[in-house]
FILOTI-691340 format. One record per residue (C-alpha): residue in three letters; x, y, z. Coordinates in nm, 4 decimals, padded with zeros to 6 digits, always signed. Each point is the difference from the previous one (the first is absolute). Example, Ala and Ser with C-alpha at 12.3 -4.5 7.8 and 13.67 -1.06 7.14 Angstrom:
2
  residuo        c1        c2        c3
      ALA  +01.2300  -00.4500  +00.7800
      SER  +00.1370  +00.3440  -00.0660
END
This chain:
330
  residuo        c1        c2        c3
      UNK  -00.0033  +00.0153  +00.0059
      UNK  +00.0900  +00.3531  -00.0600
      UNK  +00.1644  +00.1744  +00.2919
      UNK  -00.2042  +00.2761  +00.0923
      UNK  +00.0820  +00.2848  +00.2465
      UNK  +00.2697  -00.2748  +00.1544
      UNK  -00.2769  -00.2644  +00.0046
      UNK  +00.0328  -00.3800  -00.1589
      UNK  -00.3763  +00.0805  -00.1130
      UNK  -00.1123  +00.1143  -00.3342
      UNK  -00.2437  +00.2905  -00.0024
      UNK  -00.2436  -00.2252  -00.1532
      UNK  -00.1644  -00.2910  +00.1347
      UNK  -00.0345  -00.3774  -00.1376
      UNK  -00.3400  +00.0715  -00.1138
      UNK  +00.1237  +00.3334  -00.1945
      UNK  -00.1479  +00.2613  +00.2421
      UNK  +00.2345  +00.3105  +00.0613
      UNK  +00.0930  +00.0554  +00.3570
      UNK  -00.0679  +00.3590  +00.1305
      UNK  +00.2771  +00.2472  +00.0598
      UNK  -00.0708  -00.0690  +00.3829
      UNK  +00.0371  -00.3426  +00.0000
      UNK  +00.1802  -00.1197  +00.2940
      UNK  +00.2631  -00.2514  -00.1679
      UNK  +00.1621  -00.0555  +00.3601
      UNK  -00.3117  -00.1295  +00.1690
      UNK  -00.0695  -00.1976  -00.3200
      UNK  +00.3442  -00.1410  -00.0220
      UNK  -00.0431  -00.1122  +00.3705
      UNK  -00.3393  -00.1787  -00.0533
      UNK  +00.1325  -00.1625  -00.3198
      UNK  +00.2751  -00.1674  +00.1621
      UNK  -00.2018  -00.2098  +00.1889
      UNK  -00.3208  -00.0229  -00.2396
      UNK  +00.2260  -00.1405  -00.2918
      UNK  +00.0919  -00.2802  +00.2435
      UNK  -00.3491  -00.0728  +00.0872
      UNK  -00.1217  +00.0017  -00.3621
      UNK  +00.2724  -00.2707  -00.0782
      UNK  -00.1196  -00.2057  +00.2869
      UNK  -00.3841  +00.0625  -00.0696
      UNK  +00.1111  -00.1005  -00.3889
      UNK  +00.1339  -00.3271  +00.0973
      UNK  -00.3218  -00.0568  +00.2049
      UNK  -00.2433  +00.0953  -00.2735
      UNK  +00.2042  -00.2595  -00.2497
      UNK  -00.0821  -00.2785  +00.2475
      UNK  -00.3551  +00.0937  +00.0621
      UNK  -00.0691  +00.0221  -00.3856
      UNK  +00.1612  -00.3590  -00.0625
      UNK  -00.2575  -00.1078  +00.2690
      UNK  -00.3016  +00.1857  -00.1294
      UNK  +00.0604  +00.1250  -00.3458
      UNK  -00.3836  +00.1114  -00.0612
      UNK  -00.0276  +00.1785  +00.3709
      UNK  -00.3588  -00.1258  -00.0292
      UNK  -00.0633  +00.0335  +00.3920
      UNK  +00.1094  +00.2921  +00.2036
      UNK  +00.1740  -00.2210  +00.2733
      UNK  +00.0973  +00.1628  +00.3331
      UNK  +00.3697  -00.0636  -00.1464
      UNK  -00.0994  +00.1908  -00.3220
      UNK  -00.1667  +00.2705  +00.1645
      UNK  +00.3232  +00.0548  +00.2529
      UNK  +00.2178  -00.0129  -00.3228
      UNK  -00.1820  +00.2828  -00.1800
      UNK  -00.0045  +00.1898  +00.3125
      UNK  +00.3748  +00.0083  +00.0026
      UNK  +00.0124  +00.0890  -00.3763
      UNK  -00.0423  -00.1813  -00.3200
      UNK  +00.3343  +00.0156  -00.1893
      UNK  -00.0144  +00.2404  -00.3123
      UNK  +00.0342  -00.2689  -00.2922
      UNK  -00.2896  -00.1991  +00.1712
      UNK  -00.2325  +00.2789  +00.0597
      UNK  -00.2197  +00.0125  -00.3080
      UNK  -00.0452  -00.3758  -00.0144
      UNK  -00.1070  -00.0091  +00.3895
      UNK  -00.2356  +00.2807  -00.0420
      UNK  -00.1774  -00.1800  -00.2862
      UNK  -00.0141  -00.3195  +00.1977
      UNK  -00.1127  +00.1162  +00.3512
      UNK  -00.2742  +00.2301  -00.1479
      UNK  -00.1163  -00.2502  -00.2339
      UNK  +00.0471  +00.2533  -00.2942
      UNK  +00.2074  -00.2520  -00.2069
      UNK  -00.3170  -00.2614  +00.0573
      UNK  -00.2181  +00.2917  -00.1466
      UNK  +00.2187  +00.0992  -00.2895
      UNK  -00.0067  -00.3694  -00.1011
      UNK  -00.3727  -00.0309  +00.0224
      UNK  -00.0185  +00.3192  -00.2431
      UNK  +00.2850  -00.0102  -00.2056
      UNK  -00.1187  +00.2349  -00.2720
      UNK  -00.1613  +00.2528  +00.2357
      UNK  +00.2912  +00.2516  -00.0213
      UNK  +00.0724  -00.0300  -00.3602
      UNK  -00.3821  +00.0494  -00.0638
      UNK  -00.0107  +00.2992  +00.2084
      UNK  +00.2918  +00.1740  -00.1775
      UNK  -00.1684  -00.0816  -00.3402
      UNK  -00.2913  +00.1914  +00.0768
      UNK  -00.0640  +00.2374  -00.2878
      UNK  -00.0449  +00.3433  +00.1950
      UNK  +00.0900  +00.0467  +00.3606
      UNK  -00.2168  +00.2436  +00.1489
      UNK  +00.1794  +00.3274  -00.0314
      UNK  -00.0718  +00.1756  +00.3153
      UNK  +00.1857  -00.3119  +00.1339
      UNK  +00.2818  -00.0019  -00.2324
      UNK  +00.0465  +00.3705  +00.0370
      UNK  -00.0041  -00.0225  +00.3956
      UNK  +00.2798  -00.2990  -00.0261
      UNK  +00.2140  +00.2251  -00.2556
      UNK  -00.0117  +00.2650  +00.2273
      UNK  +00.1322  -00.1905  +00.2873
      UNK  +00.2688  -00.1870  -00.1682
      UNK  +00.2728  +00.2633  +00.0149
      UNK  -00.0908  +00.0372  +00.3518
      UNK  +00.0703  -00.3642  +00.0850
      UNK  +00.3637  -00.0539  +00.1447
      UNK  +00.1753  +00.2955  -00.1758
      UNK  +00.2656  -00.0668  +00.2642
      UNK  +00.0537  -00.3265  -00.1818
      UNK  +00.2659  -00.0246  -00.2665
      UNK  -00.1146  -00.2857  -00.1744
      UNK  -00.3791  +00.0361  +00.0285
      UNK  -00.0508  +00.2121  -00.3246
      UNK  +00.0255  -00.3197  -00.1844
      UNK  -00.2782  -00.1483  +00.1746
      UNK  -00.2621  +00.2915  -00.0686
      UNK  -00.1686  -00.1849  -00.2846
      UNK  -00.0258  -00.3173  +00.1921
      UNK  -00.1240  +00.1764  +00.3110
      UNK  -00.2819  +00.1567  -00.2333
      UNK  -00.0921  -00.3303  -00.1309
      UNK  -00.0411  -00.1460  +00.3483
      UNK  -00.2102  +00.3037  +00.1062
      UNK  -00.2241  +00.0006  -00.2614
      UNK  -00.0560  -00.3701  -00.0472
      UNK  -00.1146  +00.0020  +00.3697
      UNK  -00.2028  +00.3275  -00.0051
      UNK  -00.1919  -00.1621  -00.3052
      UNK  +00.0033  -00.3537  +00.1883
      UNK  -00.1485  +00.1765  +00.3413
      UNK  -00.2256  +00.2630  -00.1385
      UNK  -00.1137  +00.0825  +00.3212
      UNK  +00.3272  +00.1182  +00.1070
      UNK  +00.1312  +00.0979  -00.3322
      UNK  +00.3268  +00.2080  +00.0966
      UNK  +00.0856  +00.1894  +00.3083
      UNK  +00.2974  +00.1604  +00.0861
      UNK  +00.2183  -00.2221  +00.2220
      UNK  -00.0444  -00.3011  -00.2201
      UNK  +00.3025  +00.1422  -00.2292
      UNK  +00.2185  -00.0349  +00.3031
      UNK  -00.1262  -00.3575  +00.1070
      UNK  +00.0126  -00.1417  -00.3485
      UNK  +00.3348  +00.1924  -00.0566
      UNK  +00.1782  -00.1655  +00.2744
      UNK  -00.1512  -00.3265  -00.0916
      UNK  +00.1557  +00.0378  -00.3309
      UNK  +00.3242  +00.0689  +00.1323
      UNK  -00.0033  -00.2877  +00.1980
      UNK  -00.1609  -00.2616  -00.2564
      UNK  +00.1472  +00.1435  -00.3032
      UNK  -00.3066  -00.1422  -00.1601
      UNK  -00.3181  +00.1593  -00.1050
      UNK  -00.2575  -00.2878  +00.0210
      UNK  +00.1225  -00.1020  +00.3594
      UNK  -00.0140  +00.3633  +00.1104
      UNK  -00.3438  +00.0480  -00.1067
      UNK  -00.1391  -00.3326  +00.1751
      UNK  +00.1866  +00.1104  +00.3061
      UNK  -00.1465  +00.3472  -00.0306
      UNK  -00.3442  -00.1677  -00.0610
      UNK  +00.0492  -00.1763  +00.3344
      UNK  +00.1141  +00.3263  +00.1989
      UNK  -00.2955  +00.2048  -00.1290
      UNK  -00.2557  -00.2803  +00.0631
      UNK  +00.1352  -00.1919  +00.3046
      UNK  +00.2071  +00.2358  +00.1853
      UNK  -00.1706  +00.3580  -00.0793
      UNK  -00.3101  -00.0537  -00.1234
      UNK  -00.1828  +00.3239  -00.0373
      UNK  +00.3050  +00.2132  +00.0948
      UNK  +00.0381  +00.0947  -00.3588
      UNK  -00.3796  +00.0564  -00.0659
      UNK  -00.1491  +00.3542  -00.1002
      UNK  -00.1143  +00.0482  +00.3782
      UNK  +00.2983  -00.1828  +00.1477
      UNK  -00.2718  -00.1511  +00.2519
      UNK  +00.2538  -00.2662  +00.1745
      UNK  +00.2912  +00.2359  +00.0016
      UNK  -00.2114  +00.2437  +00.1877
      UNK  -00.1059  -00.3002  +00.2296
      UNK  +00.3569  -00.1093  +00.0641
      UNK  +00.1344  +00.3221  +00.0778
      UNK  -00.2794  +00.0388  +00.2633
      UNK  +00.1076  -00.3528  +00.1341
      UNK  +00.3965  +00.1169  +00.0083
      UNK  -00.1047  +00.2873  +00.2000
      UNK  -00.1727  -00.2160  +00.2507
      UNK  +00.2915  -00.2373  -00.0027
      UNK  +00.2402  +00.2668  +00.0847
      UNK  -00.2265  +00.1464  +00.2757
      UNK  -00.0195  -00.3357  +00.1496
      UNK  +00.3826  -00.0476  -00.0100
      UNK  +00.1757  +00.3119  +00.0256
      UNK  -00.2788  +00.2757  +00.1073
      UNK  +00.2348  +00.2561  +00.0662
      UNK  +00.0990  +00.0181  -00.3483
      UNK  -00.3583  +00.0202  -00.1212
      UNK  -00.0487  +00.2748  +00.2313
      UNK  +00.2931  +00.1860  -00.1316
      UNK  -00.0967  -00.0280  -00.3369
      UNK  -00.3584  +00.1294  +00.0588
      UNK  +00.1412  +00.2748  +00.1942
      UNK  +00.2201  +00.0883  -00.2756
      UNK  -00.3014  -00.0461  -00.2551
      UNK  +00.1869  -00.2125  -00.2358
      UNK  -00.2754  -00.2561  -00.1332
      UNK  +00.0715  -00.3964  -00.0366
      UNK  -00.1177  +00.0476  -00.3529
      UNK  +00.2963  +00.2249  -00.0866
      UNK  +00.2507  -00.2092  +00.1697
      UNK  -00.1024  -00.3555  -00.1095
      UNK  -00.2206  +00.0017  -00.2993
      UNK  +00.3213  -00.0482  -00.2458
      UNK  +00.0971  -00.2674  +00.2458
      UNK  -00.3004  -00.2174  -00.0513
      UNK  -00.0680  +00.0981  -00.3593
      UNK  +00.3377  -00.1087  -00.1279
      UNK  +00.0962  -00.2386  +00.2651
      UNK  +00.2994  +00.2066  +00.0842
      UNK  +00.1199  -00.0009  -00.3646
      UNK  +00.1664  +00.3224  -00.0564
      UNK  -00.0123  +00.0733  +00.3744
      UNK  +00.2438  -00.2356  +00.1525
      UNK  +00.3573  -00.1280  -00.1294
      UNK  -00.0380  -00.2394  -00.2496
      UNK  +00.1242  -00.3199  +00.1825
      UNK  -00.2200  +00.0753  +00.2878
      UNK  -00.2929  +00.0438  -00.2178
      UNK  +00.0886  -00.3318  -00.1476
      UNK  +00.0305  -00.1717  +00.3247
      UNK  -00.3401  +00.1412  +00.1037
      UNK  -00.1684  -00.1202  -00.2988
      UNK  +00.1530  -00.3433  +00.0388
      UNK  -00.2102  +00.0068  +00.3309
      UNK  -00.2894  +00.1546  -00.1545
      UNK  -00.0318  -00.2800  -00.2931
      UNK  +00.0463  -00.2822  +00.2767
      UNK  -00.2269  +00.1395  +00.3003
      UNK  -00.2107  +00.2585  -00.1748
      UNK  -00.1290  +00.3666  +00.0737
      UNK  +00.0697  -00.0194  +00.3871
      UNK  +00.3608  +00.0426  -00.1006
      UNK  -00.0675  +00.3680  -00.1227
      UNK  -00.1369  +00.0689  +00.3350
      UNK  +00.3022  -00.1407  +00.1704
      UNK  +00.2390  +00.2088  -00.2191
      UNK  -00.1876  +00.2988  +00.0477
      UNK  -00.0162  -00.0418  +00.3870
      UNK  +00.3606  -00.0880  -00.0095
      UNK  +00.1116  +00.3290  -00.1698
      UNK  -00.1928  +00.1829  +00.3156
      UNK  +00.1562  -00.2176  +00.2677
      UNK  +00.3529  +00.0304  -00.1353
      UNK  -00.0394  +00.3575  -00.0496
      UNK  -00.2137  +00.1056  +00.3281
      UNK  +00.2655  +00.2188  +00.1500
      UNK  +00.0627  +00.2010  -00.3225
      UNK  -00.3683  +00.0161  -00.0527
      UNK  -00.0439  +00.1456  +00.3562
      UNK  +00.3084  +00.2437  -00.0366
      UNK  -00.1673  +00.1968  -00.3094
      UNK  -00.1786  +00.2853  +00.1392
      UNK  -00.1433  +00.1481  -00.3270
      UNK  -00.2108  -00.1670  -00.2561
      UNK  +00.2554  +00.0898  -00.2504
      UNK  +00.2696  -00.1788  +00.1560
      UNK  -00.2255  -00.2715  +00.0496
      UNK  -00.1059  -00.0213  -00.3370
      UNK  +00.3656  -00.0064  -00.1518
      UNK  +00.0856  -00.2608  +00.2730
      UNK  -00.2761  -00.2440  -00.1703
      UNK  +00.0736  +00.1078  -00.3475
      UNK  +00.3707  +00.0335  -00.0214
      UNK  +00.1888  -00.1068  +00.3145
      UNK  -00.1148  -00.3020  +00.1586
      UNK  -00.0704  -00.1936  -00.3189
      UNK  +00.3760  +00.0075  -00.0976
      UNK  +00.1836  -00.0310  +00.3389
      UNK  +00.2236  -00.2931  +00.1099
      UNK  -00.3100  -00.1252  +00.2030
      UNK  -00.1853  -00.0820  -00.3310
      UNK  +00.3326  -00.0710  -00.2151
      UNK  +00.0737  -00.2892  +00.2153
      UNK  -00.2703  -00.1988  -00.1217
      UNK  +00.0729  -00.2993  +00.2084
      UNK  -00.0344  +00.1737  +00.3540
      UNK  -00.3283  +00.1940  -00.1486
      UNK  -00.1454  -00.3303  -00.1119
      UNK  +00.0628  -00.1443  +00.3665
      UNK  -00.1479  +00.3399  +00.1361
      UNK  -00.3100  -00.0929  -00.1916
      UNK  -00.0451  -00.3496  +00.1318
      UNK  +00.0962  +00.1253  +00.3668
      UNK  -00.3405  +00.1725  -00.0143
      UNK  -00.3243  -00.1574  +00.1407
      UNK  -00.2442  -00.0286  -00.2637
      UNK  -00.2982  -00.2235  -00.0805
      UNK  -00.1976  -00.0353  -00.3351
      UNK  -00.3255  -00.0039  +00.2217
      UNK  +00.0899  +00.3208  +00.1632
      UNK  +00.0291  +00.1778  -00.3504
      UNK  -00.3450  -00.1653  -00.1221
      UNK  -00.1686  +00.1047  +00.3062
      UNK  +00.1125  +00.3652  -00.0270
      UNK  -00.0916  -00.0156  -00.3924
      UNK  -00.3418  -00.0993  +00.1209
      UNK  -00.0259  +00.3003  +00.2441
      UNK  +00.1478  +00.2503  -00.2450
      UNK  -00.2399  -00.1165  -00.2622
      UNK  -00.2827  +00.0538  +00.2442
      UNK  +00.1301  +00.3578  +00.0847
      UNK  +00.0237  +00.0904  -00.3879
      UNK  +00.3606  +00.0043  -00.0277
END
């Protein structure tokens, strides 16, 4: 790798994203010294696991534990496709994606909206200009497949990151379909009904676990929708460092929507002191928008994932709060 400011690391990460001017190479180097060894150990264990269970047909306790500790990059696409069932669905409808691309006339409003968002998608990725046409295909195909959703801003980041990982249009389409319809249903609809509901649920979870943080947010007047909408809509893509996002997505694909709440809560709990030390709304907004989503806490994806699973959170608690939120009109 090129030496940058005395560092052994390049100013571009392995996925093609440029590191910012304020990137902490020293802290990153310290983290990577141990994380690379962890990755090597994990790769060896995954090799053995895949020999025993190549189709990953059952989310066993062992597989679940392995996924929480991170899927090796070379295996990530196939594991995602297997644990979501996207590979089975693709085999059942092998011509679906190509038939959607062969639609004679795409809806102009949808295709124009997608075209406008393409240049905004990962402009800090040095390789992504070459992927814009394929991203357009994925988003147009899905919009015409699921006309209730169509196209919504935020889907470009999800589909774009899927494409970076899988390097395959059709697989990205099927994984996008799984996310939108199984993980975040009605987040991307015109009224975003379930997004608003889950932001209300998230607020209640913060009240229950770190009430002083909620009081501070409300005293300063910063709404949860301003803080966390993009977290939920994009499942942290274009929010957190890429490797951290992919580690979160590993768990989302295996364990479902609950992981989104875990990650959001972990951002609050790991930055509790920083949040409470902000005494002005502008400073607090900048903390959520810029500072805490790029610091060493979230760059160290391994310890951040551990902090997620240190939290006590049950699916039935979320479902109960969802019902209350719906009754209250949120």
